[in-house]
C-alpha positions as CSV (number, residue, x, y, z in Angstrom):
1,I,-14.2,37.0,-68.7
2,E,-16.2,40.2,-68.1
3,V,-15.0,43.3,-69.9
4,C,-13.6,45.9,-67.5
5,H,-14.9,49.4,-68.4
6,L,-13.0,52.5,-67.3
7,E,-13.8,56.1,-68.0
8,G,-12.1,59.4,-67.3
9,W,-11.2,62.8,-68.6
10,R,-8.2,63.6,-70.7
11,G,-5.0,63.8,-68.7
12,E,-6.3,61.6,-65.9
13,T,-4.7,58.4,-64.6
14,L,-7.2,55.5,-64.4
15,N,-6.7,52.4,-62.3
16,A,-8.1,48.9,-62.1
17,Q,-7.1,45.6,-60.6
18,F,-7.5,42.0,-61.4
19,L,-6.6,38.9,-59.4
20,L,-4.7,35.8,-60.7
21,Y,-5.2,32.5,-59.0
22,T,-3.6,29.2,-59.7
23,G,-4.2,25.8,-58.1
24,R,-1.1,24.1,-59.3
25,G,1.2,27.1,-59.5
26,A,2.5,29.0,-62.5
27,E,6.1,30.1,-63.4
28,A,7.3,33.0,-65.5
29,V,3.9,34.8,-65.5
30,T,3.9,37.9,-67.6
31,C,1.4,40.6,-68.6
32,K,1.4,42.2,-72.1
33,V,-0.9,45.0,-73.1
34,K,-2.2,45.5,-76.7
35,D,-2.7,48.9,-78.3
36,L,-5.9,50.7,-77.5
37,K,-8.1,51.3,-80.5
38,S,-11.3,53.3,-81.1
39,Q,-13.2,54.0,-84.4
40,N,-11.1,57.2,-84.9
41,A,-7.8,56.8,-83.0
42,T,-5.2,54.5,-81.5
43,F,-3.2,54.7,-78.4
44,S,0.1,52.9,-77.9
45,S,0.1,50.3,-75.2
46,D,2.8,52.4,-73.6
47,I,0.1,54.4,-71.8
48,V,-0.9,51.3,-69.9
49,K,1.0,49.5,-67.1
50,A,0.0,46.1,-65.8
51,Q,2.1,45.5,-62.7
52,F,2.2,42.7,-60.1
53,V,1.3,43.7,-56.5
54,R,3.7,42.5,-53.8
55,Y,2.6,41.6,-50.3
56,T,4.4,42.9,-47.2
57,L,4.0,42.1,-43.5
58,A,1.7,44.6,-41.7
59,D,-0.2,45.1,-38.5
60,M,-3.5,43.4,-38.0
61,A,-4.5,45.6,-35.0
62,S,-3.8,49.2,-34.1
63,P,-0.9,49.9,-31.7
64,N,-1.0,53.1,-29.8
65,C,1.1,55.9,-31.1
66,R,4.8,55.6,-30.0
67,C,4.1,52.5,-27.8
68,Y,5.8,49.2,-28.1
69,R,4.0,46.6,-30.1
70,D,3.1,43.5,-28.1
71,P,5.4,40.7,-29.4
72,E,2.3,38.5,-29.7
73,Q,0.4,41.0,-31.7
74,P,-0.8,39.3,-34.9
75,A,0.7,40.2,-38.3
76,I,-0.9,39.9,-41.7
77,L,0.4,39.7,-45.3
78,S,-1.0,42.9,-46.9
79,P,-1.0,43.7,-50.6
80,D,0.4,47.2,-51.1
81,L,3.7,47.5,-53.1
82,I,3.2,47.8,-56.9
83,D,6.3,46.1,-58.3
84,T,8.2,46.8,-61.5
85,L,9.4,43.3,-62.0
86,K,8.1,42.0,-65.4
87,V,8.0,38.3,-64.5
88,F,6.5,36.6,-61.4
89,N,6.2,33.1,-60.2
90,I,2.9,32.2,-58.4
91,G,2.9,29.4,-56.0
92,A,0.3,26.6,-55.9
93,C,-3.1,27.5,-54.4
94,S,-2.2,31.2,-54.2
95,T,-3.1,34.6,-55.7
96,R,-1.3,37.5,-57.2
97,P,-3.0,40.9,-57.7
98,V,-2.2,42.9,-60.9
99,W,-2.6,46.6,-60.8
100,V,-3.5,48.3,-64.1
101,T,-2.8,52.0,-64.7
102,V,-4.0,53.9,-67.8
103,S,-2.5,57.4,-68.3
104,I,-4.9,59.2,-70.8
105,P,-3.0,61.7,-72.9
106,H,-4.0,65.3,-72.6
107,D,-4.6,65.5,-76.4
108,A,-6.7,62.2,-76.5
109,K,-9.7,62.2,-78.8
110,P,-13.0,61.4,-77.0
111,G,-14.4,58.0,-77.6
112,I,-14.3,54.4,-76.4
113,Y,-11.1,52.5,-76.8
114,E,-10.8,48.7,-76.7
115,S,-7.8,46.7,-75.6
116,E,-6.8,43.6,-73.7
117,I,-4.1,42.4,-71.3
118,L,-2.6,39.0,-72.3
119,V,-1.4,36.9,-69.3
120,S,1.1,34.2,-70.2
121,Y,3.0,31.7,-68.2
122,S,5.4,28.9,-68.8
123,G,3.7,25.8,-70.4
124,G,0.2,27.1,-70.2
125,R,-2.4,28.8,-72.4
126,R,-2.6,32.6,-72.7
127,I,-5.4,34.3,-70.9
128,S,-7.1,37.5,-72.3
129,M,-8.3,40.2,-69.9
130,P,-10.3,42.6,-72.1
131,F,-11.0,46.2,-71.1
132,T,-12.3,49.4,-72.5
133,V,-11.4,53.0,-71.8
134,E,-14.0,55.8,-72.4
135,V,-12.4,59.2,-72.8
136,I,-14.7,62.1,-71.9
137,D,-14.5,65.4,-73.7
138,Q,-13.1,67.2,-70.7
139,T,-9.5,67.8,-69.7
140,L,-7.9,67.4,-66.2
141,P,-5.3,70.1,-65.7
142,E,-1.7,69.1,-65.5
143,Y,-0.8,68.0,-61.9
144,K,1.3,71.1,-61.3
145,D,-1.9,73.2,-61.9
146,W,-4.2,71.2,-59.6
147,K,-6.1,73.3,-57.0
148,F,-5.6,70.6,-54.3
149,H,-2.8,71.6,-52.0
150,L,-0.9,68.4,-51.1
151,D,1.8,68.4,-48.5
152,L,3.6,65.1,-47.8
153,W,6.8,65.7,-45.9
154,Q,9.9,64.4,-47.5
155,H,12.7,62.6,-45.7
156,P,15.7,62.5,-48.0
157,S,18.1,61.3,-45.3
158,A,16.0,58.1,-45.0
159,V,16.5,57.6,-48.8
160,A,20.3,57.9,-48.5
161,R,20.3,55.4,-45.6
162,M,18.1,52.9,-47.4
163,E,20.1,53.1,-50.6
164,N,23.4,53.1,-48.7
165,L,24.5,56.3,-50.4
166,E,26.6,59.2,-49.1
167,M,24.2,61.8,-48.0
168,W,23.9,64.8,-50.5
169,S,26.2,63.1,-53.0
170,D,25.5,63.2,-56.7
171,E,24.2,59.6,-56.5
172,H,21.9,60.6,-53.7
173,F,20.4,63.4,-55.7
174,E,20.0,61.2,-58.7
175,V,17.9,58.8,-56.6
176,L,15.9,61.7,-55.1
177,K,14.8,62.7,-58.6
178,S,12.6,59.6,-58.8
179,Y,11.0,60.4,-55.4
180,A,10.4,64.1,-56.4
181,Q,8.8,63.0,-59.7
182,S,6.5,60.6,-58.0
183,L,5.4,63.3,-55.5
184,A,4.8,65.8,-58.4
185,A,2.5,63.2,-60.1
186,L,0.3,63.5,-57.0
187,G,0.1,67.3,-57.3
188,Q,2.5,67.9,-54.4
189,K,2.9,71.6,-53.7
190,S,5.4,71.7,-50.8
191,I,9.2,71.2,-50.5
192,T,10.5,70.0,-47.2
193,V,13.8,71.5,-46.0
194,C,15.6,70.8,-42.7
195,A,17.6,73.8,-41.4
196,S,18.9,72.1,-38.3
197,E,19.7,68.6,-37.1
198,I,16.8,66.2,-36.2
199,P,14.1,68.8,-35.8
200,W,11.6,66.1,-34.9
201,D,14.0,64.6,-32.4
202,G,14.0,61.4,-34.4
203,Q,10.2,60.9,-34.0
204,S,10.8,59.1,-30.7
205,C,12.8,56.4,-32.4
206,Y,15.1,56.3,-29.4
207,V,12.4,53.9,-28.0
208,E,12.6,51.9,-31.2
209,L,14.6,48.7,-30.5
210,T,15.2,47.6,-34.0
211,Y,15.4,50.5,-36.5
212,K,16.8,53.3,-34.3
213,G,18.3,55.6,-37.0
214,N,15.7,55.4,-39.7
215,V,13.5,58.4,-38.5
216,F,16.3,60.9,-38.0
217,E,16.5,63.8,-40.4
218,Y,19.6,65.9,-40.9
219,S,20.2,69.5,-41.8
220,M,20.6,70.4,-45.5
221,I,22.9,73.4,-44.6
222,P,26.5,72.6,-43.7
223,V,28.0,75.0,-41.3
224,T,31.8,75.7,-40.8
225,R,33.6,77.7,-38.2
226,R,36.7,79.1,-39.8
227,T,40.0,79.6,-38.1
228,D,39.3,83.3,-37.7
229,G,36.2,82.5,-35.6
230,S,33.6,83.4,-38.3
231,F,30.8,81.1,-39.4
232,H,30.1,80.1,-43.0
233,Y,26.7,78.7,-44.0
234,D,26.6,76.7,-47.2
235,Y,23.2,76.8,-48.9
236,S,24.1,74.9,-52.0
237,I,22.7,71.5,-50.9
238,M,19.4,73.0,-49.8
239,Q,19.2,75.0,-53.1
240,R,20.0,71.9,-55.2
241,Y,17.1,70.0,-53.5
242,I,14.7,72.9,-54.0
243,D,15.7,73.1,-57.7
244,L,15.3,69.3,-58.1
245,C,11.8,69.4,-56.7
246,T,10.8,72.6,-58.6
247,E,12.1,71.1,-61.9
248,A,10.0,68.0,-61.1
249,G,6.9,70.2,-60.9
250,I,6.6,70.9,-57.2
251,S,6.4,74.7,-57.3
252,G,4.6,75.7,-54.1
253,D,5.9,76.6,-50.7
254,I,9.4,75.8,-49.3
255,E,8.7,74.7,-45.7
256,I,11.6,75.1,-43.4
257,F,11.8,72.8,-40.3
258,G,14.2,73.2,-37.4
259,L,13.9,76.9,-36.6
260,V,10.9,76.9,-34.3
261,N,9.1,74.3,-32.3
262,V,12.1,71.9,-32.3
263,W,11.2,68.7,-30.6
264,T,13.2,67.9,-27.5
265,Q,11.8,64.7,-26.0
266,N,14.8,62.5,-26.6
267,P,16.5,61.9,-23.2
268,Q,19.8,61.1,-25.0
269,M,20.1,64.6,-26.5
270,P,21.2,67.7,-24.6
271,K,18.2,69.6,-23.3
272,E,19.8,73.1,-23.5
273,M,21.9,73.8,-26.5
274,C,21.8,77.5,-25.5
275,P,19.9,78.8,-22.5
276,D,19.8,82.3,-24.0
277,Y,17.8,81.3,-27.1
278,P,14.1,80.3,-27.0
279,E,14.6,77.3,-29.3
280,Q,17.1,74.5,-28.7
281,L,18.4,74.5,-32.3
282,R,20.9,71.8,-33.1
283,I,23.2,73.5,-35.6
284,R,26.2,71.3,-36.1
285,Y,29.4,72.8,-37.5
286,L,32.8,71.7,-38.6
287,D,35.5,73.5,-36.6
288,E,38.4,74.1,-39.0
289,A,40.7,74.8,-36.0
290,D,40.7,71.2,-34.9
291,G,38.7,69.3,-37.5
292,C,36.0,68.3,-35.0
293,L,32.2,68.4,-35.4
294,K,30.5,70.5,-32.7
295,Y,27.2,72.1,-31.9
296,V,26.6,75.9,-31.7
297,R,25.9,77.0,-28.2
298,D,26.1,80.8,-28.7
299,A,22.8,82.7,-29.0
300,E,24.4,85.3,-31.2
301,V,25.5,82.6,-33.7
302,F,21.9,81.3,-33.8
303,K,20.6,84.8,-34.6
304,D,23.2,85.3,-37.3
305,Y,22.2,82.0,-38.8
306,V,18.5,82.9,-39.0
307,R,19.3,86.4,-40.4
308,S,21.6,84.8,-43.0
309,L,19.0,82.3,-44.1
310,E,16.4,85.0,-44.6
311,R,18.9,87.2,-46.5
312,Y,19.7,84.2,-48.8
313,F,16.0,83.7,-49.7
314,I,15.6,87.4,-50.3
315,E,18.6,87.6,-52.5
316,T,17.6,84.5,-54.5
317,K,14.0,85.9,-54.9
318,Q,12.5,82.9,-53.2
319,I,11.3,84.6,-50.0
320,E,7.6,84.5,-51.0
321,R,7.7,80.7,-51.2
322,V,9.3,80.2,-47.7
323,R,7.2,79.1,-44.7
324,I,8.9,78.4,-41.4
325,A,7.1,75.3,-40.3
326,A,6.1,74.0,-36.9
327,D,4.7,70.6,-36.1
328,E,2.1,70.5,-33.2
329,P,3.5,73.1,-30.8
330,G,2.7,71.9,-27.3
331,D,4.0,74.8,-25.4
332,V,2.1,77.9,-26.6
333,E,4.1,80.3,-24.5
334,K,7.4,79.0,-25.9
335,Y,6.0,79.1,-29.4
336,R,4.8,82.7,-28.9
337,T,8.3,83.6,-27.7
338,S,10.0,81.8,-30.7
339,L,7.8,83.6,-33.2
340,A,8.5,87.0,-31.6
341,M,12.3,86.2,-31.9
342,L,11.8,85.1,-35.5
343,A,9.9,88.3,-36.3
344,E,12.7,90.4,-34.8
345,L,15.5,88.5,-36.6
346,A,13.8,87.7,-39.9
347,P,10.6,89.8,-40.4
348,N,10.1,88.6,-44.0
349,F,9.7,85.0,-43.0
350,R,6.1,83.7,-43.0
351,C,5.0,80.6,-41.1
352,K,3.1,77.4,-41.4
353,C,1.8,75.3,-38.5
354,A,0.2,71.9,-37.9
355,I,-2.1,72.5,-34.9
356,N,-4.4,70.6,-32.5
357,H,-6.5,73.6,-31.4
358,A,-8.2,76.3,-33.5
359,E,-7.4,79.1,-31.1
360,F,-3.9,79.1,-32.5
361,I,-5.4,80.7,-35.6
362,E,-6.9,83.7,-33.8
363,E,-3.7,84.5,-31.9
364,F,-1.1,83.9,-34.6
365,H,-2.9,84.8,-37.8
366,D,-0.7,87.8,-38.3
367,R,2.4,85.6,-38.6
368,I,1.1,82.3,-39.9
369,D,0.0,82.0,-43.5
370,D,-0.9,78.2,-43.6
371,F,-2.9,76.6,-40.9
372,V,-3.2,72.8,-40.8
373,P,-5.5,71.5,-38.0
374,Y,-5.7,67.8,-37.1
375,L,-8.8,66.1,-38.3
376,R,-10.3,66.0,-34.8
377,C,-9.7,69.7,-34.3
378,T,-11.1,70.4,-37.8
379,V,-14.5,68.7,-37.1
380,V,-15.0,69.4,-33.4
381,E,-14.2,73.1,-33.9
382,Y,-15.6,73.3,-37.4
383,D,-17.8,76.4,-37.0
384,R,-14.9,78.4,-35.5
385,L,-12.6,77.1,-38.2
386,M,-15.0,78.2,-41.0
387,Q,-15.3,81.6,-39.5
388,Y,-11.5,82.0,-39.6
389,Y,-11.5,80.7,-43.2
390,K,-13.9,83.6,-44.1
391,D,-12.0,86.1,-41.9
392,Y,-8.6,85.3,-43.5
393,P,-9.3,84.5,-47.2
394,D,-5.6,85.0,-48.1
395,K,-4.5,82.0,-46.0
396,K,-4.4,78.3,-46.7
397,F,-6.3,75.8,-44.6
398,L,-5.4,72.2,-44.8
399,W,-6.2,69.2,-42.6
400,Y,-4.0,66.3,-41.5
401,V,-4.1,62.8,-39.9
402,C,-1.2,60.8,-38.5
403,C,-0.8,58.0,-36.0
404,G,-3.8,57.3,-33.8
405,G,-7.4,56.5,-34.5
406,A,-8.6,59.3,-36.9
407,S,-10.3,58.1,-40.0
408,P,-10.0,58.3,-43.0
409,N,-6.4,57.4,-42.7
410,N,-3.6,55.8,-44.6
411,F,-2.5,52.6,-42.8
412,L,-2.3,49.2,-44.4
413,R,-4.9,47.9,-42.0
414,T,-7.5,50.6,-42.9
415,A,-9.9,50.2,-45.8
416,P,-8.1,51.0,-49.1
417,I,-10.9,53.4,-50.0
418,E,-9.9,55.6,-47.1
419,N,-6.9,56.9,-49.1
420,R,-9.3,57.8,-52.0
421,M,-11.6,59.5,-49.5
422,T,-8.9,62.1,-48.8
423,G,-9.9,64.2,-51.8
424,L,-13.6,64.0,-51.2
425,M,-13.2,64.6,-47.5
426,T,-11.3,67.8,-48.3
427,S,-14.1,69.0,-50.5
428,K,-16.6,68.1,-47.7
429,L,-14.6,70.1,-45.2
430,R,-14.3,73.0,-47.7
431,L,-10.6,73.2,-47.1
432,D,-7.6,73.7,-49.5
433,G,-5.8,70.4,-49.1
434,F,-4.2,67.7,-47.0
435,L,-1.0,67.2,-45.1
436,R,0.7,64.1,-43.8
437,W,4.1,63.7,-42.1
438,N,5.3,60.7,-44.1
439,Y,6.3,59.8,-47.6
440,C,9.5,57.7,-47.5
441,I,10.6,56.4,-44.1
442,W,11.1,52.6,-43.8
443,P,12.4,49.8,-41.6
444,D,15.3,47.8,-42.8
445,D,13.5,45.6,-45.3
446,P,10.2,47.3,-46.2
447,R,9.5,45.2,-49.3
448,K,9.1,42.2,-46.9
449,D,8.1,43.8,-43.6
450,I,6.9,47.4,-43.2
451,R,6.2,47.3,-39.4
452,Y,7.7,49.5,-36.8
453,S,7.2,48.9,-33.1
454,H,5.7,52.3,-32.4
455,F,4.3,53.3,-35.8
456,E,1.4,51.4,-37.5
457,A,2.3,49.8,-40.8
458,G,1.9,52.4,-43.5
459,D,2.1,55.4,-41.1
460,T,5.6,56.1,-42.3
461,N,5.4,55.7,-46.1
462,F,3.4,56.0,-49.3
463,V,6.2,54.6,-51.5
464,Y,8.9,51.9,-51.2
465,P,12.5,51.8,-52.2
466,G,12.8,50.1,-55.5
467,Y,15.6,48.7,-57.6
468,N,18.5,50.7,-58.9
469,G,17.3,53.8,-57.0
470,K,13.8,54.0,-58.6
471,V,10.8,54.5,-56.3
472,L,8.1,51.9,-56.1
473,L,4.5,53.1,-55.7
474,S,1.9,51.6,-53.5
475,L,-1.9,50.9,-53.7
476,R,-2.3,53.6,-51.1
477,Y,-0.4,56.1,-53.3
478,K,-2.6,55.2,-56.3
479,N,-5.8,55.5,-54.3
480,L,-4.7,58.9,-52.9
481,Q,-4.0,60.0,-56.5
482,R,-7.5,58.8,-57.4
483,G,-9.0,60.8,-54.6
484,I,-7.2,64.0,-55.6
485,A,-8.6,63.6,-59.1
486,D,-12.0,63.2,-57.6
487,Y,-11.5,66.5,-55.7
488,E,-10.5,68.3,-58.9
489,L,-13.5,66.9,-60.7
490,L,-15.9,67.9,-57.8
491,E,-14.4,71.4,-57.6
492,A,-14.9,71.8,-61.3
493,I,-18.6,70.9,-60.7
494,R,-18.8,73.4,-57.8
495,A,-17.6,76.1,-60.2
496,A,-19.9,75.1,-63.0
497,K,-23.0,73.9,-61.2
498,G,-22.8,75.4,-57.7
499,D,-22.3,74.1,-54.2
500,E,-25.7,72.5,-53.9
501,V,-25.1,70.2,-56.7
502,A,-21.6,69.3,-55.5
503,D,-22.8,68.7,-51.9
504,A,-25.6,66.4,-53.2
505,L,-23.0,64.4,-55.1
506,L,-20.8,64.1,-52.0
507,A,-23.8,62.8,-50.0
508,K,-23.8,59.7,-52.3
509,V,-20.7,58.4,-50.6
510,I,-20.4,60.4,-47.4
511,H,-23.1,59.4,-44.9
512,I,-22.5,62.3,-42.4
513,V,-24.3,65.5,-43.2
514,D,-23.0,67.8,-40.4
515,V,-19.2,67.8,-40.3
516,K,-19.2,67.9,-36.5
517,D,-20.9,64.5,-36.5
518,F,-17.7,62.8,-37.7
519,Y,-16.7,62.6,-34.1
520,D,-18.9,61.3,-31.3
521,E,-17.8,62.3,-27.8
522,N,-14.3,63.2,-29.0
523,R,-13.9,59.9,-30.7
524,C,-13.9,59.3,-34.4
525,K,-16.8,57.2,-35.6
526,P,-16.2,53.9,-37.4
527,S,-15.4,54.4,-41.0
528,E,-18.4,52.5,-42.3
529,E,-20.7,54.9,-40.4
530,M,-19.0,58.0,-42.0
531,F,-18.6,57.0,-45.6
532,S,-19.1,54.1,-48.1
533,L,-16.4,51.5,-48.2
534,N,-17.6,50.1,-51.6
535,F,-15.4,51.1,-54.5
536,E,-18.4,50.7,-56.9
537,D,-20.1,53.6,-55.2
538,Y,-17.1,55.8,-55.9
539,N,-16.9,54.7,-59.5
540,A,-20.6,55.4,-59.9
541,L,-20.1,58.8,-58.4
542,K,-17.3,59.6,-60.7
543,A,-19.3,58.5,-63.7
544,E,-22.1,60.8,-62.7
545,M,-19.7,63.7,-62.1
546,L,-18.2,63.2,-65.6
547,K,-21.6,63.2,-67.1
548,L,-22.7,66.3,-65.3
549,L,-19.5,68.1,-66.4
550,S,-20.0,67.2,-70.0
551,L,-23.5,68.7,-70.2
């Protein structure tokens, strides 16, 4: 068996995969890792994980965004979920991937370490999978200090539903720790807070025939109308979630959804909660007079709520972290009116916006601190975007993809390398980071079937619900993590060697020279025309970058 060689810098998480095949079947298959040894040091095997990869049902073809899947549309078994089960049975004439993760300590001594993974099964001989790890004399910063600004929106309500837990209970928060820690390990910077009910209108899941409730998000701020008619806003749940994420290592912005650009496509919801307020906020409250849940319909209460929220963040000294978030405003006039109202009520709030058109930046740069253009907008209007980037150096500029045909993307049907390309694409675009709307939304049994009727498999999640409330990672998560480490490495080279050297390295895997050529007549080019789909090219690029950085 060929020896697998891995190399990385101190503090980096390395990954590899091998495939087990059996003709007659094998029961009670296990993987045991031996300690890693070099001439001068030894690592405990605890820094290595060898985990079985589980298959889930996924889409073979691409359904249109928010359209019903054809019942005859083919499905495939796709490897994605990295399981924590220690023992697996493998059926006759079948395969089982094993994902290997090596977490190099920050204090590791440089050198080449040797080890092996011993694969055993009931009644059979033990198989040795030898590997080496070369530690380079450079250190990757801790994930909380990474430059890459990652913003994957969280959906804690979905976690409570999947785990069958009372929302915002102690048990719910205990489970959420695992999700926050897994996000932090990617270098996540943003904390998602919902300040009103279902700000995304359930992501159109009213057209979902099977999993209608799984895309609804609920407010983290309980509201009570007391018997004297006054309103009380309880920020303890919101603050507990912010603290949980911050303690995990997510220390960037607190993005507040549900105050501006509230989606209202759902025909089953009231269209006008309050005609006298520019946004149809869904602020649900408990009326102590009769014990009933109701919705606020008084504009003055809406205004009081917004003022109170700003006052809370000022008093708790968190106001600098807060961003009032909007997702793809479609009605510019309405958004303009909403921001004007927000400026009047809460002038200390700054904003963040996922956009489809670059002209948003010019008009709203005085109110918005973080702009996140869609990939198509980024490349088609690239020259204008770069001018804004220079004109407003104090702002962050990220890019995003979601449902639809943009590539690179994060579906199960897309090439796995596209997840890794996220980091290098960000460097190519010369932007600050990446945003995606999903992290932990699932259908009823995602470990077996991750398909929705109007979302592509993988569009709604990077992780899976595990056992006993512990999150399970995916191959897409691991490749995204790889890509962000690539970005950090490349940006270190930019700082040490200059843009010309960094861009020449990028050209080894990205075929497109001019960013605007990623799209052809407003359509994204095929992935293979834009960048390499060969993992070996990326491994060779990384080896060259590590060598350059050590000179």
